[in-house]
C-alpha positions in Angstrom: 12.5 -12.0 -7.5 15.5 -11.2 -5.1 15.4 -11.0 -1.4 18.1 -10.2 1.4 17.0 -10.3 5.0 19.5 -9.1 7.7 19.2 -10.4 11.3 20.3 -7.6 13.5 20.5 -9.7 16.7 23.0 -12.1 15.3 24.5 -10.2 12.4 23.7 -12.9 9.8 22.3 -12.3 6.2 20.5 -14.7 4.0 19.8 -13.8 0.5 18.2 -15.3 -2.8 19.2 -13.7 -6.3 21.3 -10.6 -4.4 23.4 -10.5 -7.5 20.6 -9.9 -9.9 19.0 -6.3 -10.9 15.5 -5.8 -10.7 13.2 -3.0 -11.5 11.7 -1.4 -8.3 8.2 -1.1 -9.6 5.7 -1.4 -6.9 8.1 -2.2 -4.1 6.4 0.6 -2.0 3.3 -1.2 -1.9 5.0 -3.6 1.0 6.0 -0.6 3.0 2.2 0.9 2.7 0.9 -2.4 3.5 3.2 -2.9 6.5 2.5 0.9 8.0 -1.2 0.3 7.3 -1.3 -3.2 9.1 0.9 -1.9 11.8 -1.4 1.1 12.7 -4.2 -1.1 12.9 -2.3 -3.7 15.2 -1.5 -0.7 17.3 -4.8 0.7 17.5 -4.5 3.8 15.7 -7.0 3.0 12.9 -9.6 0.3 12.3 -9.2 -1.7 8.8 -13.2 -1.4 8.9 -12.6 2.5 8.3 -14.0 3.6 4.9 -12.4 5.3 2.1 -13.9 7.0 -1.1 -12.3 7.5 -4.2 -12.0 11.0 -5.3 -10.7 12.2 -9.0 -7.3 13.0 -7.7 -6.8 9.1 -7.2 -7.0 8.5 -10.7 -4.4 9.8 -12.6 -3.2 8.5 -16.5 0.1 6.7 -15.5 0.8 4.4 -12.8 -2.9 4.0 -11.3 -2.9 0.1 -11.7 -6.4 -1.2 -10.9 -7.9 2.2 -9.6 -9.1 3.4 -12.9 -11.8 0.3 -13.0 -13.2 1.8 -9.9 -15.6 4.7 -10.8 -14.8 8.1 -8.5 -17.3 7.9 -5.4 -16.6 4.3 -4.8 -16.5 3.5 -1.0 -14.4 0.8 0.3 -13.0 -0.1 3.8 -9.0 -0.1 4.4 -9.0 -4.0 4.2 -10.9 -3.8 0.8 -8.5 -1.2 -0.1 -5.3 -2.9 0.7 -6.3 -6.2 -1.0 -7.4 -4.2 -4.2 -4.5 -2.1 -4.2 -1.8 -4.7 -2.9 -2.5 -6.7 -6.3 -1.6 -3.9 -8.5 -1.0 -0.4 -6.6 -1.1 1.8 -3.7 -2.6 5.2 -3.6 0.1 7.7 -3.3 0.5 9.4 0.4 -1.2 12.4 0.4 -4.0 11.6 -2.3 -7.7 12.0 -1.9 -8.4 8.5 -0.5 -5.6 9.2 2.2 -7.1 12.5 3.2 -10.8 11.3 3.0 -9.6 8.4 5.8 -7.9 11.0 7.8 -11.2 13.2 8.1 -13.2 9.9 8.9 -10.9 8.8 11.7 
């Protein structure tokens, strides 16, 4: 694991293994979760909103744990964040994202 943190207020940086190379893999999960929780904190959505998994949410490569859930499975955004933060996040624009937007 490696991390670099920059504090723009004091201009200091702290790092761990900053000189090592890492495969990005599921790094985008962090940003998706931060965006989800920020929107919830700002009242833009509720983590209790439900989404339903559609056929387009499951694709051959990179679906992580999604293939374990049958199409039609419904879960809250909170449950989805927990499940997908372990292995994967649904890509933006997927059926689940569209389902959530229709239910808002």
